[in-house]
N, C-alpha and C positions, 0 to 999 in steps of 0.2 A: 145860470150860475155853474161854474166849473166845480167839480167835486175835489176838494182839497184833502189829500191823504196824510200829509205831514207838513208841519211848519215850525220853524224856530226863528231866531234872529238872523240866521245866515242863509237858510235854505227853505224852499217850499216845493212840494210835489203835488201834482194833480193826476187824476185819472182821465187822460185825454180821450175824448170820444173818437171813434173811427170816423175818418173823413175830414177831420179838422187839421189844417196846416199848423205847424209850429210857429212860423212867421211868414211874412210876405215873400213870394218867390216869383220870378219872371216866368217860370215854367207852369205856373198855375194862376193865370190872370183871371180865371173865373171866380176865384175865392174872394169872399168879402169878410170873412171872420177868421181870426188867427188866435192861437192859444196865447201867444205872448201879449197881445193887446188886450184880450179878454181878461187874462189874469191880472195884468197891470191895473186895469180899470176896477176890477173886483176888489183888490187889496189896497189900491191907492199907493202903490210903490213901484219903482222901476225893477223889473225882473229880467233875467237873461238865462236862456236855456243852456245847460252844460253838456248836453248830449243830443243825439238825433233820434227821432222816431218818425217813421214813414207816415205820410198823410193817411194812408188806408189802415194803418195799425193803431189799435187802441191800447190804453194802459198807462203805466207810470211814466210821467215826464217830469224831470227834475230841473228846477230853476235856482239860480243863485241871486242873492239880494245885494251883493256888492262885488266889485271887480276882483278883489283878491281871492275870495271864495270861488268865484267863477273860474279863475285860472287854476286854482288848486284842484277843483273837481274835474275840470277838463283834463288835467294831467293824470288823475286817477283813472279816468276812462281810457285815455291814450295808453297808459301803462298796463291796461287790463287788470286793474286792481279792484274793479267793481264787479260784484257777482250779479248777473242778470238772468232771470228766468222768464220764459215765455210759455204760453199755452197756444197750441195750434190744433185745428181739426183738419185732417189730411185724408186723401184718397187711399184706400186699400188697408190691409192689415200690416202694420209696421212690426219689425222685430221688437223684442222686449227692450233692448237697448242697442244703440248704434252710435259710432263715432264717425263723423264725416270730415275727412281731411282732404279738402279739395280747393286748390288755389282759384281765385276769382280775378277776372280782368276788369280794370277800371275803364272808364270811357276813353281815356287817352291811350289805352293799350297796355298800361303797366299791369304786370301780374303781381297779385298780393296773396300771401299765405292766408288761409282762412280755415278755422276749425270750429265745428259745431258738434255737440253731443246731445242726444235726446233719449228719453225714457218713455215707454208706452204706459199710459195710465189706464186706458180703457179701449175696448174695441166694440164695434156694432155692425150688425148685418141687417139691412132693411129689405123688406119684400118689395123692392122697386127695381124692375129690370133696367139694366144699363148695358148698351152694346150687345155683345153676345152672351152676357151673363144674366141669369134669372133674378139675381139680387144685387145689391150695392153694399160694399164694405167700406168702413171708415174707422179711423183711429184718432184718439185724443192723446197728444204727446206733450210732455214737458221738455222744453228745449233750453239748452244752456250754451250760448255762443261764447267762445273764449275770445275771439277777435270780434271786431265791430265793423265789418265791411258793409258797403251799401247793399241793401236787399239780401244780406248774407243768408238769413234763415230761409227766405223764400227761394233763393237760388239753390241752396244746399238740399232742401227737401224735394225740390223738383228734380235735382240731379240724381237722387236715389229713387225716383219714380213714385214719390209720395207727396205730390204737390198740395199746397194748402188750398182748401176750398175758398173760392171768392178771389183768388189771385188772378187778376186779368192780365198781368204782365208775364209772370213765370209759371202760371198754373195750367190747368186743363180746361180748355174752352167748353168741351162737352159736359164736364162735371158742373162748371159754372152755369151753363145753360139749364141743366137739370134742376139745380137749386133755385135758379131764378124763376123757371116756369112752374115747378112743382110746389115750392115753398115760399116764393116771392122773397128770396134771400139774395142780397147782392153784397153783403158785408164781407170784407177779408177776415177770415176766422183766425187771426193772429193777434194775441193779446200779451202785452208786457205785464206780467203778473207779480213779479217780485224783484226787489232791488236791495242790495246790501253793500255797505261801504263804511270806511272809517271817516268819521266827521272831520272835515279839514281844520277845524278850530279846536274842538274838545278831544279829538281822537276817540270819542265814543263810537261803538259799533252801532250803526243805524240800519234798521230793517224796515222796509216799506212793502206793503202788499196791497194789490188792487183787485177788487171783484170784477168779473167779466161783465160786459154790457148786456142789454136786454136781448139783442139779436143773437149774440154768442150763446147766451143762456137758453134761448128758444131752441136753437139747434141741438144743444146738449140734451134738453128735454126730449126732443124728437128722437135722439139716439138712445134714450133710456139711461143716460148717465146721471 
């Protein structure tokens, strides 16, 4: 059963598990379960996602229950009128705050403006040697992307040399190997934690929050957070 975080007559939000695809995709032929079909069967209604969430990313995924609401919410996301917060565990000690203004290239070569801000919530140093260092350092950051480019947070944090742990595409393979071999952890430690927006029908301000999953919480405990 999917964890339903919010529901009314127009919208429904779930806490998507890491590794679950939003819907069928030709680039992931190995997948047999999808959030869209699982939620549809669970609530007995047609549902349509109004934004994207990477397969490897966990957290808030919002669906519309009718076409007009779907269009209205997609427009809000497109116009950057939806406030999105993510939690990420990254390599190294991050600054207290940082703004990343770094354009990203689409697969077709098009350059898109992209802006991400983050704030450091906690830092940890583990007595685990890594490379030439006697210890390993990590940070828990709250990330607020203004734009919504593909893999934006993952690319931006990698760009500033603080890749997300468990990111096999844009991250640090040596760190990922350390976590896999030392703590049997392969989850991408990126979680869509908060979402706020104006309800497309009532204009009420909606705020949704999602707790982190078991694996994310396990690593937070490991760090002493």
